[in-house]
N, C-alpha and C positions, 0 to 999 in steps of 0.2 A: 600529665596523665592522659592515656588514650581515651578519646571521647567520641569517636566516630560511630559507635554502636552503644546499645544499652542492654543490660542483662536483668532478668527478673525470673524467679522471685526468691524470697528468703527460704521458703519451705517448698518441698515437692519438686516437680519438674522444672528445669531451668532452661530458658530460651534466650537466644541472642537475636537482636533485630537492629537494623539501621535506625539511628536516632531520629531521622526525618519521618519515619513511619512508612516509608515505601518498601516494597519487596515483602518477602515472607520471613517468618521467624524460624531460625535454626534451632533445633533441639540439641542442647548440650548435655544435660543430665536428665534421666528419666525416673530415677529412684525417688520414691516418696519419703524415704528416711533420710535423705540428704538435706543439709542446711548450709547454704552458702554464707561464708564469713567475709570474703574479700575478693575483689577484682584488683589484681596488682596494679600499681601506678603506671607501669610500663605497658599494661594491656596484654601481657603474655601468659598470665596464669589466673585461674580461679581457684581460690582456696576454700575448701568446704569440709564440714564435719559429717561423718557417716556413722550411723548406729549399727552395732554388730552385737549379736547375742553373746558372743564369747569375749570380745575385746572392748565392749562398751562403746564409748565415743572415740572415734579415730580421726586423724587429720589426713585428708586426701588433697591432691592437686590435679587440676585439669589443665594441661598445656593448650593454648589456643592457637593451633596452626590453622591452615586453610580448611574451610568447611569440607567435610568428607575425607580428610587426609588421616593417615594413621597417626599423625602427631597428636590428634585429639583423643588420646587414650588416657583415662584417669589412672593415676599412680598413687599408691599409699605413701604418705610422708612419715607418719608415726602411728604404729599399732602396738599397744602394750596391754597389760592387764588393767591399766588405769584409764581414767577418762582424760582425753586430750581434745581440746576444742578451742574456739576463738582464735584460729590461726591468722597471723598477720605478717605478710612479707614486708621486709624493709623496702624503702624506695628504690634501692638498686637490685632488689630481689636476690640478695646474697645471704640473708638471715631470716629466720622464721621465729617470731615471738608467738607464744601460745599459752594457754591455761592448762594446768594439770593438777590432779589431786593425788599424785604419787606419794606425797609426804603425809597424807592423811587429811590435808585441807587444800583448798585452792591456792595455787601460787602461780606466778608468771615466770616463764623460762624463755630462753633463746637458744636455738640450735642453728648450725650452718645450713644453707640451702644452695644446691641440692644436699640431701642428707650426708653428713660426714661426722668426723670425730669432734667431740666437744659438746658440752651442755652447760649453760650458765643460768643461775637463779637470779631473777631481777627483784622480785618483791621480797620483803624480809619478815613480814608477819601476816601473810595472806594477801591475795590480790587477784584481780580479774580485769577483763576488758582492756588488754594491751593495745596501744596505738603508737605509731611512729610519728615523730616530727618529720617534716618534709625533707630535711637534709640527712636523716638517719642517725643523727648524733644525740637524740634524746628519745626516751620511751615514756609514755604515760600509762597509768593504770589506776583503777579504783581499789582502795583498801576496804577491808571489811567494815570499818567504821564510817564508810561513805566518803572519806576524803580522797580527792584526786591527788595523785602523786606523780612527780617527774623524776626521771633518773637519767643523768648524762651517761653516755656510753662511748667507748673507743673501740672501734671494730676494724680488724685487719683480715680480710678474706685471703684465701690461698690454700695450698696443700696442707699447711699447718695453721688453721685459722686461730686468731686471737681475738677475744672479746672481753673487754674490761668494763663492767657496770659500776657506776658510782653509787653514792648513798641516796636512797629515796628522799625526796623533799616534798612535804605536804604543800599543796597549792591552795585548795579551797574545799569547803563542804559541798559535795556534788548532789546529795540527796537523790542518788540514782534509784529509779524504780526497780526493785528486784525482779528478775525474770527466771522462770522455771525452765526456759528453753535455751539459755545461754546466749541469746542474741545481744548485740551491742546496744547500749543505751546512750551513747554519746559519740560525737566526732570532734575533731580538732583541726584547725586551719594549718596549712603547711608551715607557717612560721611559729606554731605552737603558742600563739597568744590569745586565741579565741576558741571557746568551746561551745558546742551545741549539745545540750543535755536533756534527756527525758527525766524529769525530776518529780519528787514528791514535794508539794508546797511546804514551806517552813512551818506554817500554822498546823498542817496535818501531822508534822513530825512531833511538835511540842505540845499539842493539845491533848488533854486527858481523854480517856475513852468515855463514850456516852452511855450511861446506864438508863434503861427503860424499866420503870416499875409498873407491873400489871396489877389490876384490881387495887388501886391505891386506897380507896375509901374503906375497904374491908380491913386493911392493915391498921388504920387509925383507931378502929374499935377495940383492938386487942390491948 
């Protein structure tokens, strides 16, 4: 992965600066409605979500050419009447995994990148937070019940792209903290064996609600 510079932040204006801290920061995106989802592993693209009054949440891509060049012009990847967000390019930047509510609930899909023919549904009963394994042969996502799922995929890019997803396999209970903003709540190592997850503690999930009784003594007299 390209590591010579760093990018921030998740919301609002997006800047790029040399990781050593020297030099000035280059403004990449200035819209306060943009939410960055990913800096591609090869360092060539920033995938982000943009809010639009007509098309809701859309997926956009910013190519990272030289500073000040015309190559740094944001382009839409997917704009429909539905919400599309949490875009994740595959390690070879040939496929885009993302979340969409086009079926009436959130599901994970994959499309070719750059945009082309074909769309493949990855999750089977709802899903969000797609992540790729480092070799691009497996996708992870969180199901509505909180379980982390893994799906093996066979991808063949080209003029007639072919993408064959396997059957989702539950891995573990993630206890992911729900987010109203669609930001990612976990990451996974390149080999797909270790996960770093923002979780709700197991005790918090299983404990009954706490009830507070006001004016307790008055209730005893009745």
